[in-house]
All heavy atoms as an XYZ file, in Angstrom:
688
protein
N     -36.771    -45.101   -105.832
C     -35.475    -45.675   -106.104
C     -34.774    -44.912   -107.243
O     -33.589    -44.806   -107.301
C     -35.623    -47.133   -106.419
C     -34.324    -47.832   -106.556
S     -33.389    -47.744   -105.028
C     -32.101    -48.791   -105.352
N     -35.585    -44.361   -108.142
C     -35.018    -43.673   -109.274
C     -34.129    -42.480   -108.887
O     -33.064    -42.279   -109.427
C     -36.143    -43.190   -110.256
C     -35.631    -42.693   -111.546
C     -34.962    -43.764   -112.410
O     -35.358    -44.910   -112.315
O     -34.054    -43.376   -113.145
N     -34.597    -41.786   -107.875
C     -33.798    -40.643   -107.389
C     -32.452    -41.099   -106.807
O     -31.452    -40.468   -106.984
C     -34.560    -39.826   -106.332
C     -35.648    -38.969   -106.874
C     -36.243    -38.177   -105.768
C     -37.325    -37.249   -106.263
N     -37.896    -36.450   -105.215
N     -32.532    -42.232   -106.105
C     -31.270    -42.753   -105.518
C     -30.279    -43.134   -106.633
O     -29.086    -42.920   -106.486
C     -31.572    -43.986   -104.634
C     -32.269    -43.672   -103.320
C     -32.606    -44.973   -102.618
C     -31.412    -42.796   -102.422
N     -30.761    -43.759   -107.677
C     -29.926    -44.125   -108.816
C     -29.298    -42.876   -109.447
O     -28.116    -42.854   -109.773
C     -30.713    -44.875   -109.875
C     -30.907    -46.332   -109.597
C     -31.613    -46.923   -110.806
C     -31.922    -48.382   -110.573
N     -32.591    -48.957   -111.782
N     -30.103    -41.859   -109.627
C     -29.614    -40.638   -110.285
C     -28.509    -40.021   -109.444
O     -27.436    -39.665   -109.931
C     -30.767    -39.626   -110.535
C     -31.697    -40.168   -111.636
C     -30.227    -38.305   -110.936
C     -32.967    -39.386   -111.799
N     -28.777    -39.855   -108.137
C     -27.750    -39.238   -107.263
C     -26.487    -40.130   -107.147
O     -25.385    -39.622   -107.006
C     -28.333    -38.908   -105.936
C     -29.186    -37.704   -106.003
C     -30.572    -37.649   -105.801
C     -28.817    -36.380   -106.300
N     -30.981    -36.386   -105.978
C     -29.950    -35.554   -106.269
C     -27.574    -35.764   -106.566
C     -29.900    -34.186   -106.517
C     -27.527    -34.410   -106.842
C     -28.675    -33.657   -106.801
N     -26.704    -41.453   -107.238
C     -25.557    -42.365   -107.225
C     -24.651    -42.125   -108.422
O     -23.480    -42.033   -108.326
C     -25.989    -43.802   -107.113
C     -24.910    -44.766   -106.934
O     -23.908    -44.449   -106.252
O     -24.922    -45.830   -107.585
N     -25.309    -42.015   -109.627
C     -24.539    -41.768   -110.834
C     -23.888    -40.392   -110.831
O     -22.749    -40.244   -111.291
C     -25.441    -41.883   -112.068
C     -25.667    -43.337   -112.447
C     -26.779    -44.089   -112.231
C     -24.713    -44.217   -113.048
N     -26.603    -45.347   -112.687
C     -25.349    -45.461   -113.202
C     -23.410    -44.086   -113.482
C     -24.692    -46.556   -113.774
C     -22.762    -45.149   -114.033
C     -23.422    -46.361   -114.176
N     -24.574    -39.367   -110.350
C     -24.027    -38.061   -110.263
C     -22.784    -38.023   -109.383
O     -21.746    -37.501   -109.729
C     -25.065    -37.033   -109.793
C     -24.444    -35.680   -109.407
C     -26.139    -36.790   -110.809
N     -22.923    -38.602   -108.186
C     -21.790    -38.591   -107.233
C     -20.602    -39.408   -107.794
O     -19.428    -39.041   -107.606
C     -22.164    -39.046   -105.835
O     -22.608    -40.380   -105.871
N     -20.917    -40.506   -108.470
C     -19.883    -41.371   -109.067
C     -19.138    -40.626   -110.149
O     -17.894    -40.681   -110.228
C     -20.475    -42.663   -109.598
O     -21.108    -43.376   -108.511
C     -19.397    -43.567   -110.196
N     -19.839    -39.927   -110.993
C     -19.227    -39.207   -112.130
C     -18.379    -38.075   -111.642
O     -17.231    -37.914   -112.121
C     -20.330    -38.670   -113.077
N     -18.852    -37.331   -110.626
C     -18.069    -36.241   -110.067
C     -16.852    -36.772   -109.345
O     -15.729    -36.238   -109.494
C     -18.901    -35.384   -109.105
C     -19.978    -34.639   -109.905
C     -18.054    -34.364   -108.373
C     -20.991    -33.930   -109.028
N     -16.959    -37.905   -108.648
C     -15.843    -38.512   -107.968
C     -14.772    -38.954   -108.968
O     -13.573    -38.678   -108.768
C     -16.304    -39.715   -107.157
C     -15.245    -40.333   -106.286
C     -14.980    -39.881   -105.016
C     -14.470    -41.362   -106.810
C     -14.006    -40.439   -104.235
C     -13.460    -41.930   -106.048
C     -13.203    -41.447   -104.778
N     -15.196    -39.622   -110.016
C     -14.192    -40.080   -111.031
C     -13.499    -38.923   -111.728
O     -12.328    -38.961   -111.966
C     -14.905    -40.981   -112.054
C     -15.307    -42.345   -111.576
C     -16.109    -43.105   -112.631
C     -14.125    -43.164   -111.110
N     -14.252    -37.847   -112.054
C     -13.662    -36.713   -112.642
C     -12.579    -36.092   -111.697
O     -11.494    -35.746   -112.096
C     -14.702    -35.645   -112.968
C     -14.190    -34.340   -113.574
C     -13.506    -34.582   -114.911
C     -15.310    -33.362   -113.696
N     -12.933    -35.999   -110.420
C     -12.013    -35.489   -109.462
C     -10.759    -36.357   -109.307
O      -9.633    -35.850   -109.220
N     -10.970    -37.672   -109.337
C      -9.828    -38.590   -109.227
C      -8.930    -38.472   -110.392
O      -7.717    -38.463   -110.246
C     -10.356    -40.036   -109.065
N      -9.457    -38.308   -111.594
C      -8.667    -38.182   -112.830
C      -7.901    -36.868   -112.759
O      -6.702    -36.857   -113.072
C      -9.544    -38.260   -114.081
C     -10.076    -39.698   -114.264
C      -8.829    -37.785   -115.311
C     -11.133    -39.816   -115.269
N      -8.578    -35.770   -112.378
C      -7.880    -34.512   -112.281
C      -6.736    -34.541   -111.253
O      -5.650    -34.031   -111.492
C      -8.858    -33.373   -111.899
C      -9.801    -32.909   -112.992
C     -10.823    -31.945   -112.425
C      -9.042    -32.312   -114.122
N      -7.010    -35.179   -110.114
C      -5.955    -35.260   -109.079
C      -4.770    -36.106   -109.594
O      -3.625    -35.672   -109.396
C      -6.544    -35.930   -107.841
C      -5.523    -36.130   -106.747
C      -5.079    -35.025   -106.016
C      -5.012    -37.358   -106.468
C      -4.178    -35.174   -105.020
C      -4.078    -37.535   -105.450
C      -3.645    -36.427   -104.756
N      -5.048    -37.228   -110.225
C      -3.949    -38.030   -110.737
C      -3.144    -37.288   -111.823
O      -1.898    -37.387   -111.840
C      -4.463    -39.343   -111.250
S      -5.041    -40.427   -109.983
N      -3.839    -36.596   -112.716
C      -3.156    -35.839   -113.720
C      -2.285    -34.752   -113.126
O      -1.137    -34.521   -113.547
C      -4.170    -35.190   -114.676
C      -3.575    -34.384   -115.775
C      -2.929    -34.984   -116.835
C      -3.603    -33.010   -115.723
C      -2.345    -34.244   -117.828
C      -3.043    -32.234   -116.717
C      -2.392    -32.857   -117.771
N      -2.775    -34.103   -112.097
C      -1.995    -33.041   -111.401
C      -0.825    -33.640   -110.707
O       0.217    -32.961   -110.560
N      -0.938    -34.836   -110.176
C       0.206    -35.422   -109.434
C       1.325    -35.889   -110.430
O       2.490    -35.925   -109.993
C      -0.279    -36.640   -108.629
S      -1.231    -36.134   -107.180
N       0.944    -36.279   -111.591
C       1.963    -36.749   -112.548
C       2.860    -35.572   -113.003
O       4.053    -35.712   -113.129
C       1.262    -37.385   -113.764
C       0.603    -38.721   -113.360
C       2.253    -37.633   -114.882
C      -0.272    -39.285   -114.408
N       2.230    -34.416   -113.209
C       2.960    -33.242   -113.595
C       3.390    -32.442   -112.439
O       2.765    -32.478   -111.399
C       2.092    -32.398   -114.566
C       1.385    -33.178   -115.655
C       2.095    -33.245   -116.917
N       2.611    -31.963   -117.244
C       2.856    -31.581   -118.473
N       2.616    -32.339   -119.458
N       3.341    -30.376   -118.707
N       4.474    -31.652   -112.509
C       4.950    -30.929   -111.357
C       5.005    -29.420   -111.594
O       5.679    -28.725   -110.862
C       6.386    -31.423   -111.019
O       7.211    -31.231   -112.178
C       6.371    -32.830   -110.596
N       4.295    -28.899   -112.572
C       4.265    -27.485   -112.835
C       3.246    -26.807   -111.882
O       2.451    -27.480   -111.250
C       3.871    -27.241   -114.264
C       4.884    -27.805   -115.258
C       4.401    -27.740   -116.669
O       3.378    -27.107   -116.894
O       5.055    -28.310   -117.528
N       3.332    -25.507   -111.838
C       2.466    -24.763   -110.917
C       0.976    -24.955   -111.312
O       0.105    -25.051   -110.447
C       2.821    -23.287   -110.940
C       2.003    -22.477   -110.038
C       2.368    -21.016   -110.147
N       1.481    -20.211   -109.357
C       1.847    -19.324   -108.451
N       3.130    -19.101   -108.243
N       0.977    -18.616   -107.782
N       0.661    -24.927   -112.609
C      -0.737    -25.104   -113.027
C      -1.280    -26.439   -112.615
O      -2.435    -26.570   -112.255
C      -0.779    -24.966   -114.586
C      -2.124    -25.370   -115.154
C      -3.185    -24.504   -115.022
C      -2.279    -26.564   -115.781
C      -4.445    -24.864   -115.552
C      -3.510    -26.907   -116.303
C      -4.581    -26.106   -116.202
N      -0.401    -27.456   -112.622
C      -0.884    -28.798   -112.300
C      -1.203    -28.926   -110.786
O      -1.984    -29.806   -110.396
C       0.136    -29.863   -112.720
C       0.207    -29.876   -114.254
O      -0.841    -29.698   -114.891
O       1.339    -30.056   -114.799
N      -0.564    -28.123   -109.931
C      -0.960    -28.069   -108.522
C      -2.401    -27.643   -108.385
O      -3.166    -28.107   -107.517
C      -0.050    -27.230   -107.696
C       1.325    -27.840   -107.573
O       1.516    -29.043   -107.688
N       2.322    -26.991   -107.370
N      -2.770    -26.636   -109.212
C      -4.183    -26.172   -109.222
C      -5.104    -27.295   -109.678
O      -6.218    -27.424   -109.148
C      -4.301    -24.938   -110.101
C      -5.714    -24.490   -110.276
C      -6.374    -23.840   -109.223
C      -6.439    -24.696   -111.432
C      -7.650    -23.362   -109.366
C      -7.728    -24.295   -111.621
C      -8.341    -23.628   -110.564
N      -4.697    -28.075   -110.717
C      -5.499    -29.173   -111.190
C      -5.685    -30.223   -110.088
O      -6.802    -30.759   -109.910
C      -4.849    -29.796   -112.431
C      -5.575    -31.055   -112.852
C      -4.874    -28.796   -113.586
N      -4.637    -30.526   -109.331
C      -4.767    -31.472   -108.231
C      -5.724    -30.979   -107.143
O      -6.569    -31.722   -106.655
C      -3.365    -31.712   -107.580
O      -2.556    -32.430   -108.477
N      -5.617    -29.678   -106.815
C      -6.533    -29.121   -105.812
C      -7.958    -29.148   -106.293
O      -8.871    -29.438   -105.501
C      -6.110    -27.673   -105.511
N      -8.159    -28.891   -107.604
C      -9.516    -28.981   -108.132
C     -10.032    -30.394   -108.067
O     -11.213    -30.665   -107.750
C      -9.514    -28.494   -109.604
O      -8.996    -27.174   -109.640
C     -10.905    -28.490   -110.202
N      -9.167    -31.366   -108.359
C      -9.563    -32.767   -108.246
C      -9.961    -33.145   -106.818
O     -10.954    -33.856   -106.613
N      -9.197    -32.658   -105.818
C      -9.584    -32.958   -104.447
C     -10.932    -32.302   -104.097
O     -11.743    -32.907   -103.395
C      -8.454    -32.432   -103.500
C      -7.223    -33.312   -103.656
C      -8.927    -32.441   -102.044
C      -5.980    -32.806   -102.954
N     -11.129    -31.093   -104.609
C     -12.422    -30.434   -104.368
C     -13.563    -31.228   -104.981
O     -14.640    -31.384   -104.347
C     -12.407    -29.017   -104.929
N     -13.389    -31.748   -106.196
C     -14.445    -32.510   -106.832
C     -14.725    -33.784   -106.033
O     -15.891    -34.180   -105.849
C     -14.045    -32.882   -108.244
C     -14.371    -31.824   -109.271
C     -14.301    -30.474   -108.947
C     -14.703    -32.156   -110.582
C     -14.585    -29.499   -109.883
C     -15.030    -31.195   -111.511
C     -14.961    -29.849   -111.146
N     -13.674    -34.479   -105.566
C     -13.860    -35.686   -104.799
C     -14.627    -35.363   -103.500
O     -15.571    -36.085   -103.097
C     -12.508    -36.358   -104.478
C     -12.657    -37.436   -103.415
C     -11.936    -36.954   -105.744
N     -14.292    -34.264   -102.859
C     -14.988    -33.850   -101.613
C     -16.449    -33.516   -101.896
O     -17.321    -33.913   -101.094
C     -14.273    -32.614   -101.021
O     -12.962    -32.889   -100.734
N     -16.741    -32.903   -103.012
C     -18.118    -32.567   -103.343
C     -18.887    -33.879   -103.605
O     -20.060    -33.981   -103.206
C     -18.172    -31.632   -104.547
C     -17.642    -30.260   -104.145
C     -19.562    -31.527   -105.148
C     -17.406    -29.295   -105.301
N     -18.277    -34.795   -104.295
C     -18.960    -36.072   -104.603
C     -19.311    -36.838   -103.283
O     -20.376    -37.382   -103.143
C     -18.090    -36.943   -105.487
N     -18.365    -36.801   -102.327
C     -18.620    -37.475   -101.068
C     -19.737    -36.736   -100.322
O     -20.647    -37.412    -99.754
C     -17.315    -37.568   -100.241
C     -16.335    -38.543   -100.879
C     -17.637    -37.955    -98.810
C     -14.955    -38.547   -100.294
N     -19.735    -35.425   -100.389
C     -20.793    -34.676    -99.685
C     -22.175    -34.947   -100.344
O     -23.128    -35.143    -99.623
C     -20.462    -33.165    -99.767
C     -21.379    -32.236    -99.001
C     -21.285    -32.557    -97.537
C     -20.958    -30.799    -99.287
N     -22.232    -35.002   -101.666
C     -23.484    -35.293   -102.316
C     -23.923    -36.701   -101.964
O     -25.163    -36.904   -101.672
C     -23.306    -35.242   -103.874
C     -23.185    -33.782   -104.300
C     -24.474    -35.868   -104.612
C     -22.838    -33.586   -105.729
N     -23.037    -37.637   -101.870
C     -23.386    -39.019   -101.516
C     -23.954    -39.057   -100.069
O     -24.960    -39.729    -99.827
C     -22.170    -39.901   -101.599
O     -22.471    -41.191   -101.194
N     -23.360    -38.354    -99.171
C     -23.820    -38.347    -97.732
C     -25.160    -37.706    -97.638
O     -26.040    -38.136    -96.880
C     -22.763    -37.657    -96.868
C     -21.525    -38.531    -96.755
C     -23.322    -37.343    -95.477
C     -20.344    -37.904    -96.065
N     -25.397    -36.634    -98.354
C     -26.653    -35.888    -98.236
C     -27.797    -36.550    -98.956
O     -28.901    -36.646    -98.469
C     -26.470    -34.428    -98.779
C     -25.564    -33.670    -97.843
C     -27.791    -33.708    -98.890
C     -25.124    -32.312    -98.354
N     -27.585    -37.042   -100.140
C     -28.669    -37.514   -101.022
C     -28.978    -38.979   -100.975
O     -30.107    -39.396   -101.297
C     -28.400    -37.112   -102.497
C     -28.395    -35.632   -102.728
C     -29.828    -35.093   -102.490
C     -29.904    -33.625   -102.843
N     -31.255    -33.078   -102.714
N     -28.069    -39.856   -100.598
C     -28.315    -41.306   -100.594
C     -28.825    -41.744    -99.238
O     -28.126    -42.326    -98.463
C     -27.099    -42.041   -101.046
C     -26.721    -41.756   -102.481
C     -25.499    -42.536   -102.908
O     -24.928    -43.305   -102.181
N     -25.059    -42.304   -104.152
N     -30.094    -41.505    -99.000
C     -30.710    -41.782    -97.728
C     -32.014    -42.562    -97.946
O     -32.601    -42.530    -99.010
C     -31.061    -40.518    -96.985
C     -29.844    -39.727    -96.597
C     -30.140    -38.596    -95.667
N     -28.935    -37.965    -95.210
C     -28.305    -38.342    -94.103
N     -28.779    -39.333    -93.338
N     -27.207    -37.737    -93.699
N     -32.402    -43.323    -96.953
C     -33.644    -44.087    -97.011
C     -34.791    -43.132    -97.101
O     -34.850    -42.148    -96.315
C     -33.774    -44.947    -95.759
S     -35.357    -45.790    -95.616
N     -35.757    -43.338    -98.001
C     -36.883    -42.399    -98.111
C     -37.805    -42.434    -96.921
O     -38.636    -41.579    -96.750
C     -37.586    -42.847    -99.423
C     -37.051    -44.173    -99.723
C     -35.731    -44.334    -99.082
N     -37.689    -43.482    -96.095
C     -38.608    -43.674    -94.967
C     -38.019    -43.149    -93.669
O     -38.614    -42.341    -92.939
C     -39.047    -45.118    -94.856
C     -39.647    -45.622    -96.113
C     -38.943    -46.456    -96.955
C     -40.936    -45.268    -96.465
C     -39.497    -46.933    -98.138
C     -41.524    -45.694    -97.638
C     -40.788    -46.534    -98.482
N     -36.836    -43.642    -93.262
C     -36.259    -43.316    -91.981
C     -35.138    -42.288    -92.105
O     -34.620    -41.790    -91.121
C     -35.707    -44.555    -91.296
S     -34.225    -45.264    -92.057
N     -34.738    -41.910    -93.300
C     -33.719    -40.862    -93.626
C     -32.339    -41.233    -93.158
O     -31.489    -40.358    -93.000
C     -34.136    -39.526    -93.022
C     -35.482    -39.041    -93.470
C     -35.580    -38.835    -94.927
C     -36.972    -38.281    -95.278
N     -37.362    -38.605    -96.592
N     -32.025    -42.498    -92.894
C     -30.693    -42.915    -92.545
C     -29.845    -42.983    -93.821
O     -30.340    -43.285    -94.906
C     -30.682    -44.303    -91.849
C     -30.843    -44.212    -90.406
N     -32.066    -44.294    -89.793
C     -29.934    -44.110    -89.389
C     -31.923    -44.204    -88.508
N     -30.613    -44.113    -88.236
N     -28.559    -42.743    -93.621
C     -27.611    -42.826    -94.745
C     -27.441    -44.281    -95.169
O     -27.237    -45.171    -94.335
C     -26.279    -42.250    -94.293
C     -25.159    -42.359    -95.270
C     -25.244    -41.765    -96.535
C     -24.047    -43.097    -94.979
C     -24.216    -41.901    -97.436
C     -23.002    -43.250    -95.903
C     -23.107    -42.650    -97.141
O     -22.094    -42.742    -98.013
N     -27.569    -44.519    -96.479
C     -27.508    -45.920    -96.974
C     -26.092    -46.437    -97.218
O     -25.893    -47.616    -97.402
C     -28.349    -46.053    -98.241
C     -29.858    -45.842    -98.033
C     -30.546    -45.774    -99.413
C     -30.432    -46.911    -97.176
N     -25.114    -45.597    -97.247
C     -23.725    -46.006    -97.414
C     -23.180    -45.747    -98.808
O     -23.905    -45.564    -99.759
N     -21.880    -45.735    -98.890
C     -21.210    -45.488   -100.159
C     -21.441    -46.630   -101.161
O     -21.400    -46.410   -102.366
C     -19.695    -45.305    -99.939
C     -19.374    -43.990    -99.384
C     -18.939    -43.848    -98.084
C     -19.486    -42.807   -100.152
C     -18.656    -42.633    -97.544
C     -19.133    -41.581    -99.621
C     -18.756    -41.482    -98.292
N     -21.543    -47.825   -100.682
C     -21.644    -48.967   -101.575
C     -23.068    -49.422   -101.786
O     -23.319    -50.543   -102.206
C     -20.793    -50.143   -101.028
C     -19.370    -49.723   -100.887
C     -18.783    -49.608    -99.651
C     -18.601    -49.470   -101.995
C     -17.473    -49.231    -99.511
C     -17.291    -49.116   -101.898
C     -16.721    -48.989   -100.629
N     -24.061    -48.543   -101.520
C     -25.436    -48.846   -101.798
C     -25.673    -48.897   -103.267
O     -25.168    -48.076   -104.015
C     -26.331    -47.816   -101.140
C     -27.808    -48.103   -101.408
C     -28.502    -49.021   -100.677
C     -28.488    -47.427   -102.399
C     -29.815    -49.300   -100.900
C     -29.819    -47.633   -102.629
C     -30.481    -48.621   -101.887
N     -26.385    -49.932   -103.725
C     -26.750    -50.002   -105.114
C     -28.162    -50.528   -105.262
O     -28.831    -50.842   -104.256
C     -25.734    -50.872   -105.942
C     -25.650    -52.320   -105.375
O     -26.608    -52.818   -104.789
N     -24.497    -52.888   -105.498
N     -28.599    -50.667   -106.481
C     -29.996    -51.020   -106.716
C     -30.325    -52.477   -106.353
O     -31.468    -52.873   -106.383
C     -30.386    -50.746   -108.155
O     -29.559    -51.514   -109.003
N     -29.314    -53.295   -106.020
C     -29.553    -54.682   -105.678
C     -30.115    -54.836   -104.270
O     -30.744    -55.832   -103.932
C     -28.256    -55.490   -105.823
C     -27.791    -55.604   -107.238
C     -26.529    -56.426   -107.319
C     -26.049    -56.462   -108.732
N     -24.804    -57.191   -108.885
N     -29.910    -53.808   -103.409
C     -30.468    -53.823   -102.081
C     -31.967    -53.464   -102.159
O     -32.299    -52.418   -102.689
C     -29.790    -52.839   -101.149
C     -28.352    -53.231   -100.850
N     -27.307    -52.513   -101.347
C     -27.822    -54.297   -100.214
C     -26.168    -53.050   -100.942
N     -26.444    -54.150   -100.266
N     -32.824    -54.320   -101.646
C     -34.253    -54.098   -101.770
C     -34.839    -53.535   -100.456
O     -36.010    -53.355   -100.387
C     -34.954    -55.379   -102.167
N     -33.977    -53.345    -99.459
C     -34.489    -52.880    -98.184
C     -33.476    -51.983    -97.482
O     -32.259    -52.042    -97.763
C     -34.879    -54.011    -97.302
C     -33.683    -54.889    -96.913
C     -32.979    -54.641    -95.744
C     -33.298    -55.951    -97.715
C     -31.870    -55.427    -95.443
C     -32.187    -56.721    -97.405
C     -31.477    -56.460    -96.268
N     -33.957    -51.185    -96.565
C     -33.066    -50.310    -95.796
C     -32.451    -51.158    -94.650
O     -33.180    -51.834    -93.974
C     -33.853    -49.162    -95.204
S     -32.921    -48.133    -94.026
N     -31.107    -51.086    -94.460
C     -30.513    -51.886    -93.405
C     -30.819    -51.353    -92.009
O     -30.621    -52.042    -91.020
C     -29.040    -51.774    -93.678
C     -28.855    -50.572    -94.516
C     -30.161    -50.397    -95.297
N     -31.401    -50.154    -91.900
C     -31.702    -49.570    -90.583
C     -33.144    -49.845    -90.156
O     -33.420    -50.332    -89.057
C     -31.460    -48.073    -90.574
C     -29.973    -47.771    -90.805
C     -29.527    -47.367    -92.048
C     -29.040    -47.873    -89.793
C     -28.226    -47.093    -92.284
C     -27.750    -47.599    -90.023
C     -27.302    -47.234    -91.238
O     -26.002    -46.924    -91.498
N     -34.125    -49.497    -90.998
C     -35.514    -49.667    -90.630
C     -36.184    -50.886    -91.250
O     -37.245    -51.266    -90.860
C     -36.331    -48.400    -90.982
S     -36.553    -48.128    -92.707
N     -35.533    -51.514    -92.228
C     -36.082    -52.732    -92.833
C     -37.161    -52.426    -93.888
O     -37.740    -53.374    -94.441
N     -37.415    -51.156    -94.190
C     -38.421    -50.822    -95.192
C     -37.990    -51.241    -96.615
O     -36.811    -51.125    -96.937
C     -38.733    -49.330    -95.171
O     -39.250    -48.920    -93.966
N     -38.938    -51.719    -97.371
C     -38.629    -52.096    -98.745
C     -38.464    -50.822    -99.595
O     -39.258    -49.942    -99.539
C     -39.760    -52.966    -99.317
C     -39.453    -53.486   -100.670
C     -40.511    -54.485   -101.109
C     -40.169    -54.988   -102.493
N     -41.159    -55.943   -102.990
N     -37.424    -50.826   -100.393
C     -37.122    -49.723   -101.279
C     -37.411    -50.246   -102.697
O     -36.801    -51.219   -103.149
C     -35.659    -49.254   -101.138
C     -35.454    -48.743    -99.698
C     -35.376    -48.117   -102.150
C     -34.010    -48.364    -99.410
N     -38.312    -49.553   -103.399
C     -38.662    -49.942   -104.753
C     -37.483    -49.857   -105.674
O     -36.708    -48.906   -105.633
C     -39.812    -49.137   -105.297
C     -41.100    -49.392   -104.527
O     -41.350    -50.461   -104.016
N     -41.939    -48.379   -104.463
N     -37.342    -50.783   -106.568
C     -36.240    -50.788   -107.538
C     -36.613    -50.098   -108.805
O     -35.802    -49.886   -109.686
C     -35.857    -52.213   -107.910
C     -35.286    -52.956   -106.698
C     -34.852    -54.331   -107.101
N     -34.346    -55.076   -105.932
C     -33.765    -56.212   -106.001
N     -33.601    -56.812   -107.153
N     -33.403    -56.799   -104.908
N     -37.844    -49.670   -108.998
C     -38.277    -49.043   -110.248
C     -37.805    -47.609   -110.339
O     -37.751    -46.836   -109.608
C     -39.814    -49.047   -110.358
C     -40.290    -50.535   -110.391
O     -39.546    -51.388   -110.812
N     -41.497    -50.700   -109.975
């Protein structure tokens, strides 16, 4: 479970950074800010990709979902218990 928590935090941090960059770029209308918006979209895309690749059940390898957190004690697909430690 520790690996799932780490990857969840990594993808969340990258997603938030991308969202902030995108919003900052949208507020401003200069040429440089268009690059900032594009960088923000790239960060959000990378965060989603990390989430899809890394947040999987250690037993059946199914994707656990974007809203998976440490409160779930089992995989919704195979029913295997996932340790919270």
